[in-house]
N, C-alpha and C positions, 0 to 999 in steps of 0.2 A: 598319734595316728599316722599311718602311712598316707602320704599325699601322692607320691609318684612310685608306683610299683615297679616300673621299668628300671628306674635308677636306685630304688630303695631309699627315697628321700622322705623323711618324716616332717611333721610340723616343727619339731624341735630343731631339726637341721636347718630349716628355713629361718627360724627365729635366731638361732646361733649365728647364721651368716649375717643377719641384720645387726645383731649385737657386736659383731666383729667388723662392721663398717659398710656393709652393702646398703645402698640407699634407694634401690629400685628393684623391680621384678627382673629386669635384664641382668643386673649385677648378681642377684640371687641365682638366677638361671645359670650364669657362667660359673659361679662358685660351687653350686651343688649338682648341676646337671638336670634339675627338675624341668620337665616339659620339653626335653630335647629329643625324645624318642617318638612315642605315639601321640603325645600332646593332649591326651584326655584329662590330664591333671592340671592343665594351665589355669583354668578358672578358679579352682580351689586354691592353688598355689598363689595366685594373684590376690585372692581374698585374705589369705594368711599374711602376705606381705603388707597389704593395706592396713589390716588390723594391728599388726605388730608395730608398724611405723607410726600409726595413730596413737597407740599406747605409749610409745617412746616420747612422742611430742607432748602428750599430756603430762607425762612424768617430768619432763624437762621444764615445762611451763610452770608446774607447781613448785619447782626448785628455783625458779628465777628470782623469787623475792625471799628475803630473810623471814624467818618465822614471826618476828616481831611485827612486820608489816602485814603478814597474812592474817593475823588475828585481829587487826585493828578494824 
């Protein structure tokens, strides 16, 4: 889905920026240009950033322990 029509930024572009190392909305904004023109997309873009960072943290937390410890 397109998040920013002005810059042509999709949810996928935002997620890719995070997977490539962006750790905040500001970094995603710099990397993708989202929210830099009219600004109407900023709320949705921030939500996508929050959800993606949360998903990444959850995935990393589940990998923090070896499988033998997780099933105990």
